[in-house]
Backbone as ProteinMPNN parsed JSONL, in Angstrom:
{"seq_chain_A": "MTTEETPRYVRLRVDLVLEIEDPEALTGAALERIAADELLPDRERAHAQSAVREDEAEALAYLVDPFDLVAEVPGVELAQASWSSEEIEYDPDDEDWDLDEEDEGDEEDGDDGPRP", "coords_chain_A": {"N_chain_A": [[-22.195, -59.139, 107.562], [-24.642, -58.686, 110.007], [-27.187, -60.755, 111.723], [-29.373, -59.15, 112.178], [-28.927, -57.185, 110.187], [-29.419, -58.627, 107.709], [-31.629, -58.977, 105.169], [-35.015, -60.473, 105.637], [-37.182, -62.45, 104.238], [-40.762, -63.216, 103.83], [-43.213, -65.277, 102.73], [-46.411, -64.696, 102.418], [-49.476, -66.247, 102.263], [-52.663, -65.75, 101.178], [-55.915, -67.037, 100.884], [-59.043, -66.403, 99.664], [-62.462, -67.065, 99.585], [-65.078, -65.053, 97.994], [-68.251, -64.039, 97.83], [-70.281, -62.878, 95.403], [-72.564, -60.51, 95.673], [-73.637, -58.167, 94.491], [-73.553, -57.995, 91.155], [-73.464, -55.837, 89.533], [-72.66, -53.368, 91.242], [-70.164, -54.253, 91.852], [-68.837, -54.542, 89.252], [-69.359, -51.889, 88.051], [-67.834, -50.438, 90.261], [-65.016, -51.263, 89.717], [-64.936, -50.371, 86.89], [-65.069, -47.741, 87.457], [-62.833, -47.381, 89.075], [-60.829, -48.055, 86.655], [-61.379, -45.948, 84.787], [-60.481, -43.831, 86.514], [-57.565, -44.057, 86.421], [-54.999, -42.454, 85.589], [-52.657, -43.025, 84.398], [-53.034, -45.231, 82.767], [-52.504, -46.429, 79.639], [-54.913, -45.701, 76.684], [-55.571, -47.86, 75.038], [-55.033, -50.027, 76.456], [-56.859, -49.253, 78.58], [-59.35, -49.605, 77.289], [-59.272, -52.652, 76.725], [-59.077, -53.345, 79.411], [-61.604, -52.372, 80.581], [-63.449, -54.025, 78.841], [-62.759, -56.518, 79.602], [-63.598, -56.423, 82.092], [-66.267, -55.975, 82.233], [-67.081, -58.189, 81.132], [-66.628, -60.274, 82.844], [-66.856, -61.02, 86.227], [-64.903, -61.817, 87.97], [-62.69, -60.747, 87.119], [-63.241, -57.925, 87.366], [-63.026, -57.834, 90.182], [-60.372, -58.555, 90.487], [-59.308, -56.042, 89.541], [-60.04, -54.383, 91.634], [-58.981, -55.361, 94.112], [-55.963, -55.009, 95.885], [-52.867, -56.389, 96.603], [-50.931, -54.664, 97.965], [-52.421, -52.889, 99.634], [-53.103, -54.749, 101.597], [-50.877, -54.767, 103.315], [-49.916, -52.247, 103.381], [-50.085, -50.708, 105.849], [-48.817, -52.105, 107.732], [-46.511, -52.092, 110.357], [-42.846, -52.007, 109.925], [-42.582, -53.656, 107.408], [-41.916, -54.265, 104.214], [-43.486, -54.277, 100.899], [-42.116, -56.526, 98.892], [-42.546, -58.17, 96.444], [-45.554, -58.916, 94.423], [-48.073, -60.921, 93.627], [-51.41, -61.84, 91.973], [-54.466, -63.417, 91.33], [-57.808, -64.048, 90.212], [-60.628, -65.929, 89.988], [-63.844, -67.521, 88.885], [-65.354, -69.749, 90.681], [-66.571, -73.27, 91.461], [-68.365, -73.424, 94.622], [-69.029, -74.931, 97.664], [-69.714, -74.74, 100.857], [-70.161, -76.746, 102.642], [-68.89, -78.906, 101.787], [-66.352, -81.082, 102.453], [-63.724, -80.563, 101.018], [-63.511, -77.937, 101.218], [-62.737, -77.261, 103.689], [-60.994, -75.245, 105.758], [-59.507, -75.804, 108.049], [-58.413, -78.194, 107.916], [-56.568, -77.898, 105.955], [-54.805, -76.26, 107.296], [-53.667, -77.925, 109.158], [-51.859, -79.543, 107.798], [-50.244, -77.468, 107.015], [-48.764, -77.001, 109.341], [-47.316, -79.168, 109.748], [-45.462, -78.917, 108.077], [-44.01, -77.072, 109.28], [-44.8, -74.621, 109.546], [-46.076, -73.081, 112.137], [-47.046, -71.073, 112.979], [-49.263, -68.116, 114.316], [-52.946, -68.52, 114.021], [-55.7, -66.753, 112.597]], "CA_chain_A": [[-23.588, -58.649, 107.768], [-25.221, -59.322, 110.96], [-28.294, -61.26, 111.387], [-30.313, -58.004, 112.075], [-29.053, -56.169, 108.87], [-29.676, -59.479, 106.8], [-33.07, -58.975, 104.645], [-35.713, -61.612, 105.898], [-38.435, -62.545, 103.359], [-41.623, -64.253, 104.27], [-44.201, -65.466, 101.876], [-47.837, -64.876, 103.178], [-50.33, -66.955, 101.174], [-53.94, -65.565, 101.499], [-56.987, -67.535, 99.886], [-60.283, -65.913, 100.029], [-63.806, -67.002, 98.553], [-65.816, -64.097, 98.254], [-69.691, -64.233, 97.258], [-70.331, -61.738, 94.699], [-73.982, -60.269, 95.949], [-74.201, -57.323, 93.642], [-72.417, -57.809, 90.319], [-73.424, -54.45, 88.935], [-71.909, -52.74, 91.971], [-68.885, -54.564, 91.57], [-68.245, -54.02, 87.743], [-69.148, -50.277, 88.349], [-66.628, -49.709, 90.867], [-64.031, -51.542, 88.674], [-64.821, -49.612, 85.732], [-64.558, -46.112, 88.026], [-61.088, -47.42, 89.25], [-59.969, -47.864, 85.429], [-61.445, -44.69, 84.605], [-59.672, -42.797, 87.318], [-56.199, -44.55, 86.287], [-54.65, -41.636, 84.551], [-51.451, -43.613, 83.998], [-53.403, -46.401, 81.999], [-52.941, -46.061, 78.097], [-56.105, -45.834, 76.259], [-55.751, -49.146, 74.519], [-55.247, -50.821, 77.682], [-57.914, -49.035, 79.282], [-60.418, -50.322, 76.54], [-59.237, -53.957, 77.103], [-59.484, -53.842, 80.792], [-63.005, -52.291, 80.473], [-64.094, -55.102, 78.294], [-62.675, -57.627, 80.431], [-64.441, -56.151, 83.553], [-67.705, -55.929, 81.941], [-67.321, -59.602, 80.804], [-66.285, -61.495, 84.056], [-66.856, -60.255, 87.794], [-63.561, -62.164, 88.658], [-61.676, -59.713, 86.398], [-63.704, -56.787, 87.966], [-62.47, -58.113, 91.59], [-58.997, -58.444, 90.458], [-58.853, -54.514, 89.451], [-60.288, -53.563, 92.906], [-58.23, -55.938, 95.269], [-54.332, -54.967, 95.663], [-52.134, -56.888, 97.763], [-50.199, -53.871, 98.475], [-53.529, -52.547, 100.594], [-53.193, -55.711, 102.715], [-49.658, -54.7, 104.108], [-49.349, -50.888, 103.651], [-50.097, -50.188, 107.295], [-47.929, -53.12, 108.793], [-45.097, -51.726, 110.687], [-41.742, -52.888, 109.861], [-42.344, -54.649, 106.337], [-42.072, -53.44, 102.795], [-43.514, -55.325, 99.906], [-41.106, -56.841, 97.926], [-43.172, -58.75, 95.287], [-46.947, -59.531, 94.872], [-49.139, -61.335, 92.318], [-52.568, -62.322, 92.525], [-55.59, -63.63, 90.294], [-59.204, -64.216, 90.635], [-61.371, -66.631, 88.918], [-64.701, -67.8, 89.422], [-65.078, -71.324, 91.109], [-67.511, -73.751, 92.232], [-67.917, -73.556, 95.9], [-69.884, -75.514, 98.48], [-69.243, -74.497, 102.233], [-70.408, -78.05, 103.375], [-68.042, -79.873, 101.368], [-64.939, -81.346, 102.908], [-62.635, -80.015, 100.305], [-63.324, -76.48, 101.56], [-62.262, -77.155, 105.305], [-59.648, -74.801, 105.652], [-58.843, -76.06, 109.154], [-57.669, -79.286, 107.464], [-55.352, -77.467, 105.425], [-53.856, -75.665, 108.216], [-52.912, -79.055, 110.067], [-50.821, -79.651, 106.863], [-49.255, -76.44, 106.964], [-48.342, -77.099, 110.647], [-46.666, -80.522, 109.583], [-44.405, -78.278, 107.293], [-43.126, -76.084, 110.191], [-45.662, -73.332, 109.717], [-46.866, -73.24, 113.27], [-47.542, -69.701, 113.451], [-50.723, -67.942, 114.935], [-53.817, -68.45, 113.046], [-56.704, -65.824, 112.999]], "C_chain_A": [[-24.289, -59.541, 108.738], [-26.517, -59.927, 110.867], [-29.683, -59.966, 111.292], [-30.241, -57.133, 110.778], [-29.232, -57.297, 107.838], [-31.463, -59.374, 106.318], [-33.667, -60.547, 105.224], [-36.882, -61.722, 104.77], [-39.279, -63.457, 103.786], [-42.675, -64.014, 103.069], [-45.651, -65.573, 102.774], [-48.965, -65.159, 102.041], [-51.736, -66.498, 101.999], [-55.057, -66.25, 100.45], [-58.311, -67.467, 100.471], [-61.302, -66.371, 99.177], [-64.686, -65.64, 98.897], [-67.248, -64.471, 97.397], [-69.728, -62.927, 96.57], [-72.048, -61.498, 94.812], [-74.432, -59.406, 94.937], [-73.158, -56.864, 92.369], [-72.247, -56.529, 89.791], [-72.701, -53.501, 89.717], [-70.609, -53.008, 91.752], [-68.148, -54.138, 90.293], [-68.272, -52.401, 87.836], [-68.023, -49.81, 88.899], [-65.334, -50.126, 90.284], [-63.849, -50.656, 87.812], [-64.644, -48.116, 86.257], [-63.066, -46.179, 88.222], [-60.358, -47.312, 87.689], [-60.166, -46.577, 85.008], [-60.61, -43.819, 85.095], [-57.974, -43.008, 87.214], [-55.575, -43.626, 85.225], [-53.227, -42.17, 83.78], [-51.775, -44.825, 82.7], [-53.481, -45.853, 80.432], [-54.332, -46.356, 77.509], [-56.548, -47.203, 75.795], [-55.814, -50.147, 75.675], [-56.47, -50.731, 78.672], [-59.439, -49.839, 78.48], [-60.422, -51.843, 76.677], [-59.701, -54.284, 78.545], [-61.295, -53.454, 80.876], [-63.785, -53.53, 80.01], [-64.022, -56.259, 79.122], [-63.429, -57.634, 81.667], [-66.001, -56.418, 83.333], [-68.243, -57.336, 81.642], [-67.339, -60.581, 82.031], [-65.994, -60.733, 85.321], [-65.588, -60.673, 88.19], [-62.764, -61.128, 88.128], [-62.007, -58.284, 87.186], [-63.208, -56.628, 89.519], [-61.345, -57.97, 91.452], [-58.554, -56.845, 90.155], [-58.791, -53.987, 90.563], [-59.551, -54.128, 94.173], [-56.608, -55.73, 95.013], [-53.671, -55.343, 96.81], [-51.361, -55.789, 98.616], [-51.197, -53.373, 99.704], [-53.273, -53.169, 101.757], [-51.937, -55.413, 103.612], [-49.221, -53.295, 104.345], [-49.185, -50.458, 105.049], [-49.383, -50.922, 108.261], [-46.704, -52.533, 109.024], [-44.02, -52.54, 110.419], [-41.629, -53.743, 108.532], [-42.487, -53.544, 105.096], [-42.46, -54.807, 101.808], [-42.599, -55.315, 98.773], [-41.604, -57.23, 96.377], [-44.561, -59.08, 95.53], [-47.471, -59.888, 93.492], [-50.402, -61.726, 92.977], [-53.509, -62.451, 91.372], [-56.743, -63.777, 90.855], [-59.818, -64.852, 89.745], [-62.606, -67.169, 89.612], [-64.636, -69.479, 89.701], [-66.585, -71.651, 91.591], [-67.448, -73.939, 93.716], [-69.183, -73.949, 96.906], [-69.391, -75.508, 99.826], [-69.468, -75.852, 103.057], [-69.697, -78.94, 102.832], [-66.817, -79.938, 102.077], [-63.627, -80.646, 102.239], [-62.74, -78.571, 100.755], [-63.013, -76.277, 103.034], [-61.021, -76.801, 105.352], [-58.942, -75.043, 106.997], [-58.056, -77.491, 108.854], [-56.44, -78.933, 106.878], [-54.521, -76.89, 106.252], [-53.27, -76.552, 109.091], [-51.722, -79.451, 109.08], [-49.76, -78.741, 106.949], [-48.151, -76.616, 108.272], [-47.125, -78.127, 110.575], [-45.339, -79.87, 108.838], [-43.783, -77.433, 107.966], [-43.7, -74.883, 110.238], [-46.584, -73.431, 110.883], [-47.173, -71.88, 113.847], [-49.191, -69.339, 113.982], [-51.74, -67.868, 113.842], [-55.128, -67.621, 113.555], [-57.822, -66.684, 113.573]], "O_chain_A": [[-24.535, -60.733, 108.554], [-27.106, -59.633, 109.828], [-30.648, -59.959, 110.528], [-31.197, -56.495, 110.338], [-29.183, -56.759, 106.731], [-32.373, -59.677, 107.09], [-32.971, -61.562, 105.252], [-37.467, -60.653, 104.592], [-38.814, -64.535, 104.156], [-42.943, -62.925, 102.56], [-45.868, -66.418, 103.643], [-49.24, -64.391, 101.119], [-51.928, -66.786, 103.181], [-55.006, -65.957, 99.255], [-58.731, -68.136, 101.415], [-61.146, -66.135, 97.979], [-64.894, -65.301, 100.062], [-67.203, -65.161, 96.379], [-69.242, -61.934, 97.11], [-72.791, -62.203, 94.13], [-75.508, -59.674, 94.403], [-72.338, -55.946, 92.354], [-71.129, -56.059, 89.577], [-72.035, -52.701, 89.06], [-69.854, -52.08, 91.46], [-67.084, -53.519, 90.274], [-67.239, -51.746, 87.695], [-67.273, -48.996, 88.36], [-64.453, -49.269, 90.354], [-62.774, -50.059, 87.766], [-64.095, -47.306, 85.51], [-62.234, -45.396, 87.764], [-59.405, -46.547, 87.539], [-59.137, -45.931, 84.812], [-59.988, -43.049, 84.363], [-57.199, -42.263, 87.813], [-55.612, -43.977, 84.046], [-52.846, -41.711, 82.704], [-50.934, -45.204, 81.885], [-54.315, -45.033, 80.048], [-54.883, -47.368, 77.942], [-57.655, -47.668, 76.067], [-56.682, -51.018, 75.714], [-56.97, -51.636, 79.341], [-60.322, -50.464, 79.066], [-61.528, -52.378, 76.75], [-60.468, -55.195, 78.858], [-62.106, -54.31, 81.229], [-64.672, -54.013, 80.713], [-65.012, -56.947, 79.371], [-63.839, -58.657, 82.215], [-66.761, -56.965, 84.132], [-69.411, -57.693, 81.796], [-68.065, -61.574, 82.073], [-65.053, -59.948, 85.444], [-65.004, -59.825, 88.863], [-62.047, -60.587, 88.971], [-61.071, -57.592, 87.585], [-63.022, -55.525, 90.031], [-60.873, -57.177, 92.267], [-57.452, -56.474, 90.558], [-57.868, -53.225, 90.853], [-59.504, -53.445, 95.196], [-56.06, -56.244, 94.037], [-53.821, -54.768, 97.888], [-51.169, -55.968, 99.818], [-50.702, -53.481, 100.826], [-53.184, -52.562, 102.824], [-52.011, -55.877, 104.75], [-48.398, -53.002, 105.213], [-48.161, -49.863, 105.386], [-49.276, -50.554, 109.43], [-45.865, -52.412, 108.132], [-44.13, -53.748, 110.628], [-40.679, -54.522, 108.456], [-42.981, -52.417, 105.066], [-41.98, -55.939, 101.871], [-42.366, -54.422, 97.959], [-41.155, -56.716, 95.353], [-44.895, -59.489, 96.642], [-47.302, -59.238, 92.46], [-50.537, -61.916, 94.186], [-53.395, -61.648, 90.446], [-56.788, -63.644, 92.078], [-59.665, -64.463, 88.588], [-62.551, -67.31, 90.834], [-63.98, -70.275, 89.029], [-67.473, -70.877, 91.95], [-66.501, -74.603, 94.139], [-70.22, -73.285, 96.885], [-68.53, -76.363, 100.032], [-68.903, -75.959, 104.145], [-69.79, -80.028, 103.4], [-66.216, -78.892, 102.321], [-62.665, -80.256, 102.901], [-61.682, -77.982, 100.535], [-63.047, -75.147, 103.521], [-60.058, -77.534, 105.125], [-57.829, -74.537, 107.142], [-57.122, -77.822, 109.585], [-55.381, -79.491, 107.166], [-53.332, -76.99, 105.946], [-52.379, -76.127, 109.826], [-50.626, -79.676, 109.592], [-48.573, -79.067, 106.963], [-46.943, -76.4, 108.176], [-46.1, -77.957, 111.236], [-44.234, -80.363, 109.067], [-42.866, -76.87, 107.368], [-43.181, -74.018, 110.944], [-47.744, -73.809, 110.722], [-47.496, -71.666, 115.016], [-50.107, -70.161, 114.014], [-51.486, -67.236, 112.816], [-55.568, -67.759, 114.696], [-58.844, -66.157, 114.011]]}, "name": "protein", "num_of_chains": 1, "seq": "MTTEETPRYVRLRVDLVLEIEDPEALTGAALERIAADELLPDRERAHAQSAVREDEAEALAYLVDPFDLVAEVPGVELAQASWSSEEIEYDPDDEDWDLDEEDEGDEEDGDDGPRP"}
């Protein structure tokens, strides 16, 4: 098998911090998505609806799909994806949230690709 025929896999890590400005809109959109899912069994649908009503992070997890991030990228096929969502304490002025500092560590590990 030549190099061109050998599959190459790349792990793309994305870390987002989102501010929920309208919890009702978020929850409503997630509930609509759940209701529209024709393949979801009723028992799982009831569990999903309950989870979404109790936790905005769950609602967000129902609305964000990693496949959507790469669906239009030419030359790639999503091989595996996982994601989670959780409520966090966030302070944009705290040094712990400085993403540039984290990027410097990645460069030391050999990841010197382009940064957005």
